[in-house]
KOLBADREN-545125 format. One line per field, with one value per residue: residue number from 1; x, y, z of N, C-alpha, C in turn. Coordinates in steps of 0.2 Angstrom, whole numbers, padded with zeros to 4 digits. Layout:
N
nr = [NUM, ...]
n_px = [X, ...]
n_py = [Y, ...]
n_pz = [Z, ...]
ca_px = [X, ...]
ca_py = [Y, ...]
ca_pz = [Z, ...]
c_px = [X, ...]
c_py = [Y, ...]
c_pz = [Z, ...]
//
This chain:
115
nr = [1, 2, 3, 4, 5, 6, 7, 8, 9, 10, 11, 12, 13, 14, 15, 16, 17, 18, 19, 20, 21, 22, 23, 24, 25, 26, 27, 28, 29, 30, 31, 32, 33, 34, 35, 36, 37, 38, 39, 40, 41, 42, 43, 44, 45, 46, 47, 48, 49, 50, 51, 52, 53, 54, 55, 56, 57, 58, 59, 60, 61, 62, 63, 64, 65, 66, 67, 68, 69, 70, 71, 72, 73, 74, 75, 76, 77, 78, 79, 80, 81, 82, 83, 84, 85, 86, 87, 88, 89, 90, 91, 92, 93, 94, 95, 96, 97, 98, 99, 100, 101, 102, 103, 104, 105, 106, 107, 108, 109, 110, 111, 112, 113, 114, 115]
n_px = [1372, 1382, 1375, 1382, 1388, 1376, 1370, 1378, 1377, 1364, 1362, 1357, 1364, 1375, 1380, 1382, 1392, 1403, 1404, 1407, 1420, 1427, 1426, 1434, 1447, 1449, 1449, 1460, 1470, 1471, 1472, 1468, 1456, 1440, 1424, 1409, 1392, 1386, 1376, 1367, 1376, 1389, 1404, 1420, 1432, 1446, 1456, 1446, 1442, 1433, 1436, 1433, 1419, 1406, 1395, 1381, 1374, 1359, 1351, 1361, 1368, 1380, 1394, 1401, 1417, 1421, 1432, 1436, 1446, 1449, 1453, 1467, 1473, 1485, 1489, 1485, 1476, 1468, 1458, 1450, 1434, 1426, 1416, 1412, 1415, 1423, 1432, 1430, 1433, 1430, 1430, 1423, 1413, 1405, 1405, 1411, 1423, 1428, 1435, 1451, 1463, 1476, 1476, 1466, 1472, 1484, 1478, 1471, 1482, 1489, 1479, 1478, 1490, 1488, 1482]
n_py = [0977, 0963, 0946, 0937, 0945, 0951, 0940, 0939, 0951, 0951, 0942, 0937, 0943, 0932, 0929, 0937, 0946, 0937, 0931, 0943, 0946, 0935, 0936, 0947, 0942, 0932, 0938, 0947, 0939, 0930, 0938, 0936, 0929, 0926, 0931, 0923, 0919, 0904, 0889, 0895, 0900, 0911, 0909, 0906, 0907, 0902, 0905, 0901, 0890, 0881, 0886, 0889, 0890, 0900, 0896, 0899, 0892, 0891, 0882, 0874, 0883, 0890, 0896, 0890, 0888, 0881, 0871, 0866, 0857, 0851, 0839, 0838, 0847, 0851, 0858, 0863, 0853, 0849, 0858, 0855, 0851, 0837, 0828, 0815, 0818, 0816, 0823, 0837, 0849, 0859, 0874, 0879, 0891, 0898, 0910, 0927, 0929, 0916, 0915, 0912, 0921, 0918, 0905, 0903, 0910, 0903, 0891, 0895, 0899, 0887, 0880, 0888, 0885, 0873, 0876]
n_pz = [0258, 0261, 0261, 0270, 0280, 0284, 0290, 0301, 0308, 0312, 0321, 0338, 0354, 0363, 0351, 0340, 0344, 0346, 0333, 0325, 0331, 0328, 0314, 0311, 0316, 0307, 0294, 0296, 0299, 0287, 0274, 0261, 0261, 0256, 0260, 0258, 0256, 0259, 0258, 0268, 0278, 0284, 0274, 0272, 0258, 0250, 0236, 0228, 0234, 0247, 0264, 0278, 0289, 0298, 0311, 0320, 0333, 0339, 0346, 0352, 0359, 0355, 0345, 0331, 0323, 0309, 0300, 0284, 0280, 0292, 0298, 0295, 0302, 0315, 0326, 0343, 0346, 0357, 0357, 0347, 0340, 0334, 0333, 0327, 0314, 0299, 0291, 0294, 0306, 0321, 0330, 0345, 0353, 0367, 0373, 0371, 0379, 0379, 0367, 0362, 0355, 0351, 0349, 0339, 0328, 0326, 0322, 0311, 0303, 0301, 0294, 0283, 0277, 0270, 0258]
ca_px = [1376, 1383, 1371, 1386, 1388, 1369, 1369, 1382, 1374, 1357, 1362, 1357, 1370, 1382, 1382, 1384, 1399, 1408, 1405, 1411, 1427, 1430, 1427, 1440, 1453, 1450, 1451, 1466, 1475, 1471, 1469, 1465, 1450, 1434, 1418, 1403, 1386, 1384, 1372, 1364, 1381, 1395, 1408, 1426, 1435, 1453, 1458, 1440, 1440, 1430, 1441, 1430, 1413, 1404, 1388, 1378, 1369, 1355, 1349, 1366, 1370, 1387, 1396, 1407, 1421, 1422, 1437, 1435, 1452, 1451, 1457, 1474, 1476, 1488, 1490, 1480, 1471, 1464, 1453, 1446, 1428, 1425, 1409, 1412, 1416, 1429, 1436, 1430, 1434, 1428, 1432, 1417, 1413, 1399, 1405, 1417, 1428, 1431, 1439, 1458, 1465, 1482, 1474, 1462, 1477, 1488, 1474, 1470, 1488, 1490, 1474, 1479, 1496, 1485, 1479]
ca_py = [0973, 0956, 0942, 0934, 0950, 0952, 0935, 0940, 0957, 0950, 0937, 0940, 0942, 0934, 0926, 0943, 0948, 0932, 0931, 0949, 0945, 0929, 0939, 0952, 0938, 0928, 0943, 0950, 0934, 0927, 0943, 0934, 0925, 0929, 0930, 0922, 0916, 0898, 0885, 0898, 0902, 0914, 0904, 0909, 0904, 0904, 0903, 0898, 0883, 0882, 0886, 0888, 0894, 0901, 0893, 0901, 0887, 0894, 0876, 0871, 0889, 0891, 0897, 0885, 0890, 0875, 0870, 0861, 0852, 0851, 0833, 0839, 0852, 0847, 0863, 0864, 0847, 0848, 0863, 0853, 0847, 0834, 0825, 0810, 0821, 0813, 0828, 0844, 0851, 0866, 0877, 0880, 0896, 0900, 0917, 0930, 0928, 0910, 0915, 0913, 0924, 0915, 0898, 0903, 0912, 0897, 0886, 0898, 0899, 0880, 0878, 0891, 0882, 0867, 0878]
ca_pz = [0263, 0259, 0265, 0276, 0285, 0287, 0295, 0307, 0312, 0314, 0327, 0345, 0358, 0362, 0345, 0336, 0346, 0345, 0326, 0323, 0333, 0323, 0307, 0312, 0316, 0300, 0289, 0298, 0298, 0281, 0271, 0254, 0262, 0253, 0263, 0254, 0260, 0256, 0263, 0273, 0283, 0282, 0272, 0269, 0252, 0248, 0229, 0225, 0237, 0254, 0269, 0285, 0290, 0305, 0312, 0326, 0334, 0345, 0350, 0356, 0362, 0354, 0339, 0328, 0317, 0306, 0295, 0279, 0280, 0299, 0300, 0293, 0307, 0321, 0332, 0348, 0345, 0363, 0356, 0341, 0341, 0328, 0333, 0322, 0307, 0296, 0288, 0296, 0313, 0323, 0337, 0348, 0358, 0370, 0375, 0368, 0383, 0378, 0361, 0363, 0349, 0349, 0347, 0332, 0323, 0325, 0318, 0304, 0299, 0298, 0289, 0276, 0273, 0267, 0252]
c_px = [1376, 1379, 1375, 1386, 1381, 1368, 1372, 1379, 1367, 1356, 1361, 1363, 1369, 1384, 1385, 1391, 1404, 1409, 1409, 1418, 1430, 1431, 1433, 1447, 1454, 1453, 1458, 1472, 1476, 1468, 1466, 1458, 1444, 1428, 1412, 1398, 1384, 1381, 1369, 1369, 1386, 1401, 1414, 1429, 1442, 1454, 1452, 1438, 1438, 1435, 1438, 1423, 1411, 1397, 1386, 1373, 1365, 1352, 1355, 1370, 1378, 1388, 1402, 1410, 1423, 1427, 1436, 1440, 1454, 1455, 1464, 1477, 1478, 1489, 1484, 1474, 1466, 1458, 1448, 1440, 1427, 1418, 1408, 1412, 1422, 1434, 1436, 1431, 1432, 1431, 1425, 1417, 1406, 1399, 1411, 1423, 1432, 1436, 1446, 1461, 1471, 1480, 1471, 1467, 1481, 1484, 1473, 1476, 1490, 1485, 1475, 1485, 1494, 1482, 1484]
c_py = [0966, 0951, 0938, 0939, 0952, 0946, 0936, 0945, 0956, 0944, 0940, 0939, 0936, 0932, 0932, 0945, 0943, 0931, 0937, 0948, 0940, 0932, 0943, 0947, 0935, 0933, 0947, 0945, 0931, 0933, 0942, 0930, 0929, 0927, 0929, 0920, 0910, 0893, 0888, 0901, 0906, 0909, 0907, 0904, 0906, 0901, 0899, 0892, 0885, 0881, 0885, 0892, 0895, 0898, 0895, 0896, 0889, 0888, 0874, 0877, 0890, 0893, 0893, 0889, 0883, 0875, 0864, 0855, 0851, 0845, 0833, 0844, 0849, 0852, 0863, 0859, 0847, 0853, 0860, 0849, 0844, 0830, 0820, 0812, 0818, 0818, 0835, 0844, 0858, 0868, 0880, 0885, 0897, 0907, 0920, 0929, 0921, 0910, 0917, 0915, 0920, 0908, 0898, 0905, 0907, 0892, 0889, 0898, 0892, 0878, 0881, 0888, 0876, 0869, 0880]
c_pz = [0260, 0264, 0271, 0281, 0288, 0292, 0302, 0311, 0315, 0319, 0333, 0348, 0362, 0356, 0340, 0338, 0345, 0337, 0323, 0325, 0329, 0316, 0306, 0312, 0310, 0295, 0290, 0297, 0291, 0276, 0264, 0255, 0260, 0257, 0258, 0259, 0256, 0261, 0269, 0279, 0280, 0280, 0269, 0263, 0251, 0241, 0226, 0229, 0245, 0259, 0276, 0285, 0297, 0305, 0319, 0328, 0341, 0349, 0354, 0360, 0361, 0347, 0337, 0323, 0314, 0300, 0290, 0279, 0288, 0302, 0299, 0298, 0313, 0327, 0336, 0347, 0351, 0362, 0351, 0343, 0334, 0327, 0328, 0315, 0305, 0294, 0291, 0304, 0315, 0329, 0339, 0354, 0361, 0373, 0372, 0372, 0382, 0372, 0363, 0356, 0346, 0346, 0340, 0327, 0321, 0320, 0311, 0300, 0296, 0293, 0282, 0273, 0269, 0260, 0247]
//
């Protein structure tokens, strides 16, 4: 098993369910995205360039989907979490019910258009 998938499957609930759902959305929306394990996290690459990553923060009790070119994404700005980051932006979820597929798909599509 790939270490990125191992990271996702070994998370306790609700992190594992959120991460699995996000994995399906990313891979269905951006079929060429390549899942790797970088810096201890599941990290998607497009054409060899970093695209987005997943982070299960047990301390903060959330899952982040962070986008490398997040500062260039304009759709659904009210959902963006930047926390003083200049380039990156993330979407943050504390439960599977909070994941809005339409929002994440629109953000993924705009992020992909930057590559």
